[in-house]
OpenMM code with the backbone's topology and positions (N, CA, C; nanometers):
from openmm import Vec3, app, unit

residues = "MET MET TYR ASN LYS ASN MET LEU GLN ILE ASN ILE ILE ALA VAL GLY THR GLN GLU LYS TYR TYR ALA ASP ALA THR GLY GLU TYR ILE LYS ARG LEU GLN LYS TYR CYS LYS LEU LYS ILE THR GLU ILE LYS HIS SER ASN GLN LYS ARG GLU VAL GLU SER ILE ARG GLN ALA ILE PRO GLU LYS GLY LYS VAL PHE LEU CYS ASP ILE ASN GLY THR GLU ILE SER SER GLU LEU LEU ALA LYS LYS ILE GLU GLN LEU SER LEU THR ASN SER VAL MET THR PHE ILE ILE GLY GLY SER ASP GLY VAL GLY ASN TYR LEU ASP ASN GLN ILE HIS GLU LYS ILE SER PHE GLY LYS ILE THR LEU PRO HIS GLN LEU PHE ARG VAL ILE LEU THR GLU GLN ILE TYR ARG ALA PHE THR ILE SER ASN ASN GLU LYS TYR HIS ARG".split()
positions = [
    Vec3(-1.4475, 1.4523, -0.0446),
    Vec3(-1.4689, 1.3813, -0.1481),
    Vec3(-1.5112, 1.2459, -0.0948),
    Vec3(-1.6278, 1.2103, -0.1228),
    Vec3(-1.6749, 1.0608, -0.0880),
    Vec3(-1.6598, 0.9633, -0.1883),
    Vec3(-1.6026, 0.8378, -0.1526),
    Vec3(-1.5624, 0.7286, -0.2508),
    Vec3(-1.6598, 0.6450, -0.2592),
    Vec3(-1.6898, 0.5753, -0.3578),
    Vec3(-1.7703, 0.4721, -0.3959),
    Vec3(-1.7032, 0.3583, -0.3560),
    Vec3(-1.7216, 0.2539, -0.2566),
    Vec3(-1.6246, 0.1441, -0.1931),
    Vec3(-1.6466, 0.0344, -0.3086),
    Vec3(-1.7444, 0.0510, -0.3687),
    Vec3(-1.7506, -0.0747, -0.4791),
    Vec3(-1.6708, -0.0278, -0.6116),
    Vec3(-1.6334, 0.0714, -0.6217),
    Vec3(-1.5468, 0.1343, -0.7315),
    Vec3(-1.3825, 0.0719, -0.7088),
    Vec3(-1.3516, 0.1624, -0.5916),
    Vec3(-1.2158, 0.1474, -0.5297),
    Vec3(-1.1581, 0.0347, -0.5007),
    Vec3(-1.0643, -0.0339, -0.5378),
    Vec3(-0.9831, -0.1618, -0.5006),
    Vec3(-0.8423, -0.1004, -0.4766),
    Vec3(-0.8191, -0.1017, -0.3597),
    Vec3(-0.6706, -0.1243, -0.2973),
    Vec3(-0.6134, -0.2376, -0.2249),
    Vec3(-0.4965, -0.2709, -0.3178),
    Vec3(-0.4343, -0.3892, -0.2769),
    Vec3(-0.2900, -0.3621, -0.2108),
    Vec3(-0.2744, -0.4426, -0.1287),
    Vec3(-0.1212, -0.4419, -0.0637),
    Vec3(-0.0789, -0.5685, -0.0902),
    Vec3(0.0314, -0.5906, -0.1561),
    Vec3(0.1228, -0.6924, -0.1825),
    Vec3(0.2630, -0.7073, -0.0930),
    Vec3(0.2587, -0.7779, 0.0261),
    Vec3(0.3681, -0.7646, 0.1181),
    Vec3(0.4487, -0.9242, 0.1369),
    Vec3(0.5710, -0.8885, 0.1502),
    Vec3(0.6490, -1.0286, 0.1553),
    Vec3(0.6470, -1.0409, 0.3037),
    Vec3(0.5947, -1.1544, 0.3634),
    Vec3(0.6031, -1.2126, 0.5169),
    Vec3(0.4708, -1.2200, 0.5616),
    Vec3(0.4420, -1.2536, 0.6695),
    Vec3(0.3360, -1.2776, 0.7352),
    Vec3(0.3608, -1.1861, 0.8718),
    Vec3(0.2289, -1.1396, 0.9175),
    Vec3(0.2357, -1.0449, 1.0648),
    Vec3(0.2286, -1.1306, 1.1771),
    Vec3(0.3125, -1.0854, 1.2799),
    Vec3(0.2871, -1.1429, 1.3979),
    Vec3(0.1509, -1.0881, 1.4707),
    Vec3(0.0819, -1.1760, 1.5514),
    Vec3(-0.0502, -1.1205, 1.5819),
    Vec3(-0.0647, -0.9640, 1.6288),
    Vec3(0.0102, -0.9037, 1.7226),
    Vec3(0.0146, -0.7734, 1.7578),
    Vec3(0.0060, -0.6723, 1.6270),
    Vec3(0.0802, -0.7033, 1.5233),
    Vec3(0.0913, -0.6091, 1.4172),
    Vec3(-0.0304, -0.6499, 1.3222),
    Vec3(-0.0916, -0.7917, 1.3403),
    Vec3(-0.1882, -0.8045, 1.2464),
    Vec3(-0.3322, -0.7724, 1.3058),
    Vec3(-0.3228, -0.7264, 1.4284),
    Vec3(-0.4352, -0.6768, 1.5167),
    Vec3(-0.4410, -0.5358, 1.4686),
    Vec3(-0.3287, -0.4609, 1.4801),
    Vec3(-0.3175, -0.3076, 1.4485),
    Vec3(-0.3519, -0.2995, 1.3060),
    Vec3(-0.3145, -0.3743, 1.1915),
    Vec3(-0.3554, -0.3516, 1.0569),
    Vec3(-0.4814, -0.3901, 1.0447),
    Vec3(-0.5477, -0.4850, 1.1127),
    Vec3(-0.6784, -0.5360, 1.0826),
    Vec3(-0.7544, -0.4120, 1.1512),
    Vec3(-0.7220, -0.3394, 1.2353),
    Vec3(-0.8163, -0.2014, 1.2756),
    Vec3(-0.8265, -0.1053, 1.1496),
    Vec3(-0.7182, -0.0885, 1.0782),
    Vec3(-0.7262, 0.0063, 0.9885),
    Vec3(-0.7926, -0.0493, 0.8624),
    Vec3(-0.7901, -0.1971, 0.8371),
    Vec3(-0.8690, -0.2621, 0.7442),
    Vec3(-1.0114, -0.2573, 0.7501),
    Vec3(-1.0556, -0.2550, 0.9097),
    Vec3(-1.1575, -0.2395, 0.9279),
    Vec3(-1.2556, -0.0894, 0.8971),
    Vec3(-1.1668, 0.0214, 0.9573),
    Vec3(-1.1767, 0.1513, 0.9373),
    Vec3(-1.2000, 0.1832, 0.7786),
    Vec3(-1.1149, 0.1278, 0.6948),
    Vec3(-1.1484, 0.1490, 0.5581),
    Vec3(-1.2376, 0.1071, 0.4922),
    Vec3(-1.3318, -0.0067, 0.5311),
    Vec3(-1.4519, -0.0514, 0.4722),
    Vec3(-1.5416, 0.0555, 0.4295),
    Vec3(-1.5476, 0.1742, 0.4968),
    Vec3(-1.6505, 0.2700, 0.4564),
    Vec3(-1.5913, 0.3247, 0.3159),
    Vec3(-1.4621, 0.3155, 0.2873),
    Vec3(-1.4114, 0.3997, 0.1727),
    Vec3(-1.3786, 0.3251, 0.0393),
    Vec3(-1.3321, 0.1916, 0.0662),
    Vec3(-1.2720, 0.1157, -0.0394),
    Vec3(-1.2748, -0.0363, -0.0002),
    Vec3(-1.2417, -0.1267, -0.0944),
    Vec3(-1.2313, -0.2626, -0.0922),
    Vec3(-1.0819, -0.2589, -0.0297),
    Vec3(-1.0189, -0.3468, 0.0526),
    Vec3(-0.8764, -0.3505, 0.0762),
    Vec3(-0.8463, -0.4903, 0.0758),
    Vec3(-0.7590, -0.5435, -0.0007),
    Vec3(-0.7025, -0.6602, -0.0040),
    Vec3(-0.5436, -0.6814, 0.0302),
    Vec3(-0.5348, -0.7680, 0.1351),
    Vec3(-0.3722, -0.7841, 0.1373),
    Vec3(-0.3407, -0.9306, 0.0959),
    Vec3(-0.2282, -0.9366, 0.0065),
    Vec3(-0.1765, -1.0460, -0.0438),
    Vec3(-0.0281, -1.0617, 0.0193),
    Vec3(-0.0389, -1.1776, 0.0958),
    Vec3(0.1139, -1.1987, 0.1638),
    Vec3(0.1943, -1.3030, 0.0604),
    Vec3(0.3134, -1.2696, 0.0511),
    Vec3(0.4209, -1.3532, -0.0267),
    Vec3(0.5038, -1.4265, 0.0830),
    Vec3(0.5218, -1.5338, 0.0612),
    Vec3(0.6057, -1.6253, 0.1469),
    Vec3(0.7613, -1.5587, 0.1359),
    Vec3(0.8148, -1.5753, 0.2379),
    Vec3(0.9740, -1.5163, 0.2521),
    Vec3(1.0375, -1.6283, 0.1737),
    Vec3(1.1396, -1.5731, 0.0896),
    Vec3(1.2204, -1.6775, 0.0176),
    Vec3(1.3364, -1.6078, -0.0265),
    Vec3(1.4064, -1.6361, -0.1164),
    Vec3(1.5272, -1.5646, -0.1650),
    Vec3(1.4469, -1.4415, -0.2847),
    Vec3(1.5403, -1.3504, -0.3313),
    Vec3(1.4788, -1.2264, -0.3809),
    Vec3(1.4050, -1.2592, -0.5033),
    Vec3(1.4615, -1.3609, -0.5855),
    Vec3(1.4182, -1.3984, -0.7114),
    Vec3(1.3076, -1.4634, -0.6943),
    Vec3(1.2606, -1.5444, -0.6121),
    Vec3(1.1315, -1.6223, -0.5851),
    Vec3(1.0301, -1.5201, -0.5398),
    Vec3(1.0712, -1.4230, -0.4474),
    Vec3(0.9717, -1.3225, -0.3805),
    Vec3(0.9300, -1.2438, -0.5178),
    Vec3(1.0045, -1.2001, -0.5873),
    Vec3(0.9785, -1.1116, -0.6809),
    Vec3(0.8889, -1.1645, -0.7849),
    Vec3(0.9033, -1.2969, -0.8184),
    Vec3(0.8396, -1.3651, -0.9191),
    Vec3(0.6837, -1.3685, -0.8599),
    Vec3(0.6728, -1.3950, -0.7073),
    Vec3(0.5667, -1.4265, -0.6611),
    Vec3(0.4725, -1.2916, -0.6527),
    Vec3(0.5497, -1.1616, -0.6302),
    Vec3(0.4847, -1.0338, -0.6073),
    Vec3(0.4637, -1.0204, -0.7687),
    Vec3(0.5248, -1.0348, -0.8900),
    Vec3(0.4840, -1.0337, -1.0061),
    Vec3(0.3317, -1.0986, -1.0369),
    Vec3(0.3513, -1.2218, -1.0040),
    Vec3(0.2138, -1.2961, -1.0285),
    Vec3(0.0971, -1.2285, -0.9540),
    Vec3(0.1216, -1.1740, -0.8521),
    Vec3(0.0058, -1.1168, -0.7535),
    Vec3(-0.0409, -0.9614, -0.8037),
    Vec3(0.0300, -0.9142, -0.8993),
    Vec3(0.0006, -0.7795, -0.9417),
    Vec3(-0.1339, -0.7679, -1.0224),
    Vec3(-0.2149, -0.7263, -1.0061),
    Vec3(-0.3319, -0.6968, -1.0959),
    Vec3(-0.3042, -0.6296, -1.2388),
    Vec3(-0.3810, -0.6964, -1.3147),
    Vec3(-0.3547, -0.6576, -1.4691),
    Vec3(-0.3726, -0.4998, -1.4980),
    Vec3(-0.4803, -0.4443, -1.3966),
    Vec3(-0.5117, -0.3222, -1.4411),
    Vec3(-0.4957, -0.2267, -1.3120),
    Vec3(-0.4701, -0.0934, -1.3263),
    Vec3(-0.4578, -0.0031, -1.2101),
    Vec3(-0.3157, 0.0613, -1.1901),
    Vec3(-0.2791, 0.1223, -1.0948),
    Vec3(-0.1507, 0.1731, -1.0774),
    Vec3(-0.0784, 0.1213, -0.9542),
    Vec3(0.0453, 0.0929, -0.9911),
    Vec3(0.0983, 0.0159, -0.8938),
    Vec3(0.2308, 0.1072, -0.8246),
    Vec3(0.2304, 0.0893, -0.7138),
    Vec3(0.3044, 0.1719, -0.6262),
    Vec3(0.4306, 0.0957, -0.5485),
    Vec3(0.5490, 0.0897, -0.5399),
    Vec3(0.6390, 0.0243, -0.4842),
    Vec3(0.6914, 0.1321, -0.3665),
    Vec3(0.6687, 0.0715, -0.2454),
    Vec3(0.7232, 0.1417, -0.1170),
    Vec3(0.8791, 0.0947, -0.1050),
    Vec3(0.9485, 0.2086, -0.1214),
    Vec3(1.0809, 0.1958, -0.1348),
    Vec3(1.1544, 0.2903, -0.0754),
    Vec3(1.2493, 0.2783, 0.0312),
    Vec3(1.3069, 0.3895, 0.1029),
    Vec3(1.3551, 0.5064, 0.0178),
    Vec3(1.4156, 0.4647, -0.1045),
    Vec3(1.4672, 0.5383, -0.2107),
    Vec3(1.3894, 0.6148, -0.2964),
    Vec3(1.2787, 0.5878, -0.2808),
    Vec3(1.1528, 0.6528, -0.3970),
    Vec3(1.1257, 0.7796, -0.3504),
    Vec3(1.0323, 0.8540, -0.4068),
    Vec3(1.0020, 0.9879, -0.3769),
    Vec3(0.9136, 0.9964, -0.2536),
    Vec3(0.9848, 1.0723, -0.1792),
    Vec3(0.9120, 1.1035, -0.0413),
    Vec3(0.7826, 1.1537, -0.0643),
    Vec3(0.6743, 1.0994, 0.0084),
    Vec3(0.5542, 1.1324, 0.0028),
    Vec3(0.4616, 1.1759, 0.1506),
    Vec3(0.4133, 1.2858, 0.1503),
    Vec3(0.3239, 1.3419, 0.2954),
    Vec3(0.1860, 1.2652, 0.2718),
    Vec3(0.1402, 1.2452, 0.3995),
    Vec3(0.0008, 1.2250, 0.4107),
    Vec3(-0.0976, 1.2768, 0.3011),
    Vec3(-0.0959, 1.4047, 0.3039),
    Vec3(-0.1752, 1.5093, 0.2111),
    Vec3(-0.1468, 1.4565, 0.0724),
    Vec3(-0.0113, 1.4478, 0.0291),
    Vec3(-0.0040, 1.4161, -0.1083),
    Vec3(-0.0625, 1.2830, -0.1590),
    Vec3(-0.0372, 1.1747, -0.0466),
    Vec3(-0.1190, 1.0432, -0.0744),
    Vec3(-0.2540, 1.0404, -0.0725),
    Vec3(-0.3146, 1.1553, -0.0058),
    Vec3(-0.4607, 1.1783, -0.0054),
    Vec3(-0.4777, 1.2199, -0.1419),
    Vec3(-0.4176, 1.3157, -0.1948),
    Vec3(-0.4417, 1.3869, -0.3419),
    Vec3(-0.4380, 1.2755, -0.4447),
    Vec3(-0.3186, 1.1984, -0.4281),
    Vec3(-0.3098, 1.0697, -0.5305),
    Vec3(-0.4096, 0.9780, -0.5182),
    Vec3(-0.4800, 0.9249, -0.4010),
    Vec3(-0.5726, 0.8352, -0.4138),
    Vec3(-0.7045, 0.8980, -0.4622),
    Vec3(-0.7252, 1.0332, -0.4271),
    Vec3(-0.8364, 1.1221, -0.5083),
    Vec3(-0.8405, 1.1078, -0.6409),
    Vec3(-0.7065, 1.1321, -0.7072),
    Vec3(-0.6873, 1.1506, -0.8291),
    Vec3(-0.7030, 1.0241, -0.9056),
    Vec3(-0.6512, 0.9221, -0.8700),
    Vec3(-0.6452, 0.7945, -0.9131),
    Vec3(-0.8000, 0.7369, -0.9037),
    Vec3(-0.8574, 0.7768, -0.7957),
    Vec3(-0.9856, 0.7175, -0.7839),
    Vec3(-1.1181, 0.7596, -0.9022),
    Vec3(-1.0569, 0.8653, -0.9593),
    Vec3(-1.1498, 0.9242, -1.0634),
    Vec3(-1.1083, 0.8577, -1.2034),
    Vec3(-0.9990, 0.7667, -1.1998),
    Vec3(-0.9596, 0.7330, -1.3396),
    Vec3(-0.9284, 0.5876, -1.3314),
    Vec3(-0.8947, 0.5443, -1.2082),
    Vec3(-0.8442, 0.3887, -1.1905),
    Vec3(-0.9682, 0.3159, -1.0922),
    Vec3(-0.9820, 0.2045, -1.0902),
    Vec3(-1.0525, 0.1316, -0.9931),
    Vec3(-0.9679, 0.0611, -0.9000),
    Vec3(-0.8324, 0.0280, -0.9520),
    Vec3(-0.7491, -0.0335, -0.8702),
    Vec3(-0.6206, 0.0530, -0.8502),
    Vec3(-0.5794, 0.0262, -0.7136),
    Vec3(-0.4401, 0.1025, -0.6793),
    Vec3(-0.3853, -0.0373, -0.6235),
    Vec3(-0.2334, -0.0424, -0.6214),
    Vec3(-0.1559, -0.1647, -0.5730),
    Vec3(-0.0340, -0.0900, -0.5085),
    Vec3(-0.0107, -0.1412, -0.3874),
    Vec3(0.1183, -0.1216, -0.3146),
    Vec3(0.1851, -0.1991, -0.2841),
    Vec3(0.3011, -0.2154, -0.2973),
    Vec3(0.3974, -0.3240, -0.2672),
    Vec3(0.5005, -0.3085, -0.1663),
    Vec3(0.5234, -0.4056, -0.0792),
    Vec3(0.6064, -0.3935, 0.0359),
    Vec3(0.6977, -0.5334, 0.0069),
    Vec3(0.8490, -0.4918, -0.0596),
    Vec3(0.9178, -0.6030, -0.0770),
    Vec3(0.9659, -0.6613, 0.0330),
    Vec3(1.0545, -0.7418, 0.0312),
    Vec3(1.1243, -0.8372, 0.1297),
    Vec3(1.2438, -0.7737, 0.1785),
    Vec3(1.3115, -0.8331, 0.2706),
    Vec3(1.4196, -0.7748, 0.3291),
    Vec3(1.5346, -0.7302, 0.2085),
    Vec3(1.5426, -0.8076, 0.1166),
    Vec3(1.6491, -0.7885, -0.0051),
    Vec3(1.5874, -0.6805, -0.1149),
    Vec3(1.4517, -0.6395, -0.0749),
    Vec3(1.3965, -0.5329, -0.1782),
    Vec3(1.3336, -0.6293, -0.3249),
    Vec3(1.3240, -0.5366, -0.4133),
    Vec3(1.2749, -0.6153, -0.5321),
    Vec3(1.3613, -0.5804, -0.6426),
    Vec3(1.4829, -0.5119, -0.6220),
    Vec3(1.5866, -0.4605, -0.7070),
    Vec3(1.5018, -0.3922, -0.8184),
    Vec3(1.5481, -0.4074, -0.9677),
    Vec3(1.4985, -0.3582, -1.1041),
    Vec3(1.4141, -0.4387, -1.1552),
    Vec3(1.4074, -0.5523, -1.0771),
    Vec3(1.3101, -0.6580, -1.1437),
    Vec3(1.1786, -0.6375, -1.1834),
    Vec3(1.1089, -0.5443, -1.1130),
    Vec3(0.9550, -0.5066, -1.1386),
    Vec3(0.9378, -0.3542, -1.2074),
    Vec3(1.0556, -0.2914, -1.2399),
    Vec3(1.0521, -0.1603, -1.3001),
    Vec3(0.9497, -0.1516, -1.4130),
    Vec3(0.9189, -0.2512, -1.4952),
    Vec3(0.8425, -0.2511, -1.6009),
    Vec3(0.6820, -0.2546, -1.5683),
    Vec3(0.6612, -0.2992, -1.4456),
    Vec3(0.5263, -0.2895, -1.3670),
    Vec3(0.5011, -0.1974, -1.2606),
    Vec3(0.5895, -0.1152, -1.2278),
    Vec3(0.5691, -0.0383, -1.1231),
    Vec3(0.5663, 0.1199, -1.2097),
    Vec3(0.4524, 0.1634, -1.1422),
    Vec3(0.4364, 0.3106, -1.2062),
    Vec3(0.5136, 0.4147, -1.1076),
    Vec3(0.5020, 0.4113, -0.9873),
    Vec3(0.5748, 0.5202, -0.8971),
    Vec3(0.6403, 0.4386, -0.7716),
    Vec3(0.7704, 0.4736, -0.7424),
    Vec3(0.8275, 0.4419, -0.6318),
    Vec3(0.7952, 0.5572, -0.5056),
    Vec3(0.7561, 0.4860, -0.4007),
    Vec3(0.7251, 0.6109, -0.3206),
    Vec3(0.7662, 0.5798, -0.1880),
    Vec3(0.8220, 0.6708, -0.0947),
    Vec3(0.9088, 0.6721, 0.0393),
    Vec3(0.8078, 0.7370, 0.1355),
    Vec3(0.8027, 0.6832, 0.2524),
    Vec3(0.7516, 0.7398, 0.3758),
    Vec3(0.8458, 0.8208, 0.4635),
    Vec3(0.9650, 0.7977, 0.4273),
    Vec3(1.0863, 0.8628, 0.4839),
    Vec3(1.2218, 0.7779, 0.4879),
    Vec3(1.3075, 0.8317, 0.5516),
    Vec3(1.4510, 0.7489, 0.5157),
    Vec3(1.4885, 0.6528, 0.6193),
    Vec3(1.3834, 0.6246, 0.7337),
    Vec3(1.4250, 0.5437, 0.8444),
    Vec3(1.4058, 0.4161, 0.7881),
    Vec3(1.4603, 0.3224, 0.8451),
    Vec3(1.4449, 0.1677, 0.8319),
    Vec3(1.3471, 0.1154, 0.9271),
    Vec3(1.2247, 0.0402, 0.8699),
    Vec3(1.1372, -0.0100, 0.9549),
    Vec3(1.1119, -0.1574, 0.9305),
    Vec3(1.0940, -0.2318, 1.0523),
    Vec3(1.0530, -0.3835, 1.0156),
    Vec3(0.9304, -0.3814, 0.9039),
    Vec3(0.9216, -0.4957, 0.8372),
    Vec3(0.8288, -0.5063, 0.7232),
    Vec3(0.6902, -0.5204, 0.7670),
    Vec3(0.6775, -0.5805, 0.8998),
    Vec3(0.5485, -0.6017, 0.9708),
    Vec3(0.4938, -0.4653, 1.0106),
    Vec3(0.5702, -0.3827, 1.0885),
    Vec3(0.5345, -0.2426, 1.1214),
    Vec3(0.4895, -0.1600, 1.0206),
    Vec3(0.5874, -0.1732, 0.8847),
    Vec3(0.5564, -0.0731, 0.7821),
    Vec3(0.4099, -0.1105, 0.7295),
    Vec3(0.3873, -0.2384, 0.7344),
    Vec3(0.2334, -0.2655, 0.6945),
    Vec3(0.1310, -0.2142, 0.7763),
    Vec3(0.1610, -0.1887, 0.8929),
    Vec3(0.0613, -0.1194, 0.9762),
    Vec3(0.0435, 0.0411, 0.9409),
    Vec3(0.1799, 0.0873, 0.9071),
    Vec3(0.1724, 0.2325, 0.8908),
    Vec3(0.1276, 0.2616, 0.7514),
    Vec3(0.1472, 0.1658, 0.6455),
    Vec3(0.0664, 0.1735, 0.5033),
    Vec3(-0.0453, 0.1675, 0.5518),
    Vec3(-0.1223, 0.0962, 0.5929),
    Vec3(-0.2531, 0.0944, 0.6022),
    Vec3(-0.3095, 0.2118, 0.6935),
    Vec3(-0.2538, 0.2585, 0.7905),
    Vec3(-0.2613, 0.3770, 0.8574),
    Vec3(-0.2897, 0.5078, 0.7701),
    Vec3(-0.1642, 0.5043, 0.6905),
    Vec3(-0.1570, 0.6238, 0.6081),
    Vec3(-0.2568, 0.6203, 0.4905),
    Vec3(-0.3120, 0.4999, 0.4362),
    Vec3(-0.4095, 0.5086, 0.3658),
    Vec3(-0.5511, 0.5151, 0.4147),
    Vec3(-0.5775, 0.5049, 0.5521),
    Vec3(-0.6820, 0.5481, 0.5929),
    Vec3(-0.6694, 0.6788, 0.6385),
    Vec3(-0.5803, 0.7385, 0.6788),
    Vec3(-0.5176, 0.8899, 0.7033),
    Vec3(-0.6027, 0.9837, 0.5480),
    Vec3(-0.5367, 0.9432, 0.4708),
    Vec3(-0.5563, 0.9933, 0.3277),
    Vec3(-0.7168, 1.0005, 0.2917),
    Vec3(-0.7923, 0.9075, 0.3360),
    Vec3(-0.9383, 0.9217, 0.3121),
    Vec3(-0.9868, 1.0080, 0.3975),
    Vec3(-0.9450, 1.0179, 0.5268),
    Vec3(-0.9889, 1.0887, 0.6256),
    Vec3(-0.9590, 1.2485, 0.5964),
    Vec3(-0.8495, 1.2732, 0.5261),
    Vec3(-0.7998, 1.4120, 0.4793),
    Vec3(-0.8795, 1.4474, 0.3663),
    Vec3(-0.9192, 1.3518, 0.2763),
    Vec3(-0.9967, 1.3823, 0.1455),
    Vec3(-1.1332, 1.4172, 0.1797),
    Vec3(-1.1885, 1.3535, 0.2900),
    Vec3(-1.3164, 1.3762, 0.3276),
    Vec3(-1.3371, 1.4746, 0.4480),
    Vec3(-1.2507, 1.5502, 0.4982),
    Vec3(-1.2385, 1.6513, 0.5941),
    Vec3(-1.2802, 1.6050, 0.7276),
    Vec3(-1.2156, 1.4802, 0.7484),
    Vec3(-1.2819, 1.4150, 0.8764),
    Vec3(-1.1791, 1.4559, 0.9950),
    Vec3(-1.2294, 1.4454, 1.1018),
    Vec3(-1.1184, 1.4835, 1.2256),
    Vec3(-1.0193, 1.4162, 1.2749),
    Vec3(-1.0249, 1.2916, 1.2247),
    Vec3(-0.8882, 1.2027, 1.2358),
    Vec3(-0.7541, 1.2704, 1.1915),
    Vec3(-0.7338, 1.3425, 1.1049),
    Vec3(-0.6225, 1.4076, 1.0436),
    Vec3(-0.6001, 1.5427, 1.1298),
    Vec3(-0.4843, 1.5775, 1.2033),
    Vec3(-0.4681, 1.6954, 1.2855),
    Vec3(-0.3346, 1.7110, 1.2528),
] * unit.nanometer
topology = app.Topology()
chain = topology.addChain("A")
for resn in residues:
    res = topology.addResidue(resn, chain)
    for name in ("N", "CA", "C"):
        topology.addAtom(name, app.Element.getBySymbol(name[0]), res)
């Protein structure tokens, strides 16, 4: 399935900034994703949970589907993520993924979150998880397009 990059907007809202080596890795996947979608990353300043959640709330677009990346969310495979992106690209032009801070977001965003997803039960640094998320989004597009990357 080929995507119209003018139609699909993917947002990542993440607490914190990335050190250069993580930002370089994330940047590589952002560059690769340009042929499939528009990707925007919004960084939220580290603070206390209440301030972080309020900043995240303000950054969430008014339309589209919102996914919270949460270790306690529903575990998702690369193939399932590809299917979700495929399905949502047909009905929504915006998808947003949230990476909360060290204290998480609690239940404060429940009314704005459509689904909590997990990439496994291991704990990862937030900076590294942003690399993993962008890679998994890229992998999802290559799966949907039957490209060689996913093996």
